[in-house]
Residue, then its C-alpha position, 0 to 999 in steps of 0.5 A: e500500500y505504501e508503494v502505491q501511495a508513494l509512487a502516486r505522490l511522487e508523480k504529482l511532486f515531479a510535475g513541479h519539481d526536479y528533485v524530491v527528497a524522501v527521508g526515513g530509516a525503515g529498510l522495507y519502506v525504502r525498498a518498497l519505494c525504490e525497488g518494489m515489493d513482491d506480490l504476496p497474499q493479502a492477510d487472512e483476517s481469521l488467521r491474523e486474529e489467531m496470530d495476534r492471540w498466539l503472540a499475546e498468549e505465548g509471546l514473540g519467541a514462540l512465533a519465532e520458533k515456529l518460523r524457524e521450523l517453517d522457513p529457516e532461511y528467512y529466520r536467519i535474516v529477519d529481525l526477531n525482535n520485530p513482531a510485525r515482520v515475524v507475524r507476517a512471514l509466519e502468516v504467509c507460510l501458513q497461508t500458502g504452505m510454502p516458505y516465505s523466503r521462497q516467495r520473495t523474488g527480489i525482482r526489481r521494478a523499473r522507476p520513471f525517475e533516477i534514484v540517488k541513495i545517501g546514508v548518514d553515519l556517525p562514529r559509533e560512540e557519537l551515535y550512541d551518545r545521541i541516541n541516549r540524549r534523544v531518549d532523555r528528550m523523549l522522556a522529558d516530552g512525556l513518553e511515559a504518559e503517552a505509553r500509559a495512554l496506550y497501555p489498554y491497547r498494548e497487544l496491538n502489533a503497532l505498539q510492540t516497539v521500543g519505548y512502549r514495550e519497556f514502559f508496559d513492563y514497568f506498568d506491569g510491575c515486572i521492572g522498575y522505572d530506571e531499568a525501563v529507561e535503560l532498556i529503552k536506550r539499550n534497545s534503541r541502540r540495538y535497533a540503530k545497529r540493525q538499521l546500519t547493518w541492513f543499509r550497509r548491504d546496499p551498494e548503491i548507498r553513499w555514506f556521509r557525515p550529517d554535517d557534510d552538506a556540500a559533499m552530499i549536494n555535489y554527489i547529487d548534482f554531478g553524476k553521483s561522482 
């Protein structure tokens, strides 16, 4: 759905602009925009409800173990801490009777525009320090209150993310406040590391420091040299 909507939006933007910048860190969305996604079956509503119950009752580890059994190839590369990815892959396996990895063709779709990919990177120590300070700002801006307001809906897939999960455990009395904060920082750092690992596999990305504006602009304007 994102691919279809993004391409429609780009068509309108390119009618009045020579350059359009898409910014984001989610690897699958970048792939959908730049390369297209495989035509996999739509989610079966009853199966999705069953998967959600399974996730709520037995936890993500049980679903991941089932995925390992049905599709060991995809199990080796999927982010096992991401419920949406694990649930979707397992869902496709169960719907089709085939491994999810076998249905991912990897065929790239043509786009009517040139794509220039830029990655922004920092030394690991500086990156992790920024992540820690960003979490502190999120807390100061009311992250705990936001998580508490969403607590009644905690089983939704969309809420199984860093920042919410840790506070939900705190509200349940499983961990203390300080531990929840430290886990949010640690899990955010781990997520950033996984993002970098994902994007470093893409040979089309040219990496720059965030303050290297002139070099980025020259790279875009002069033939990606």
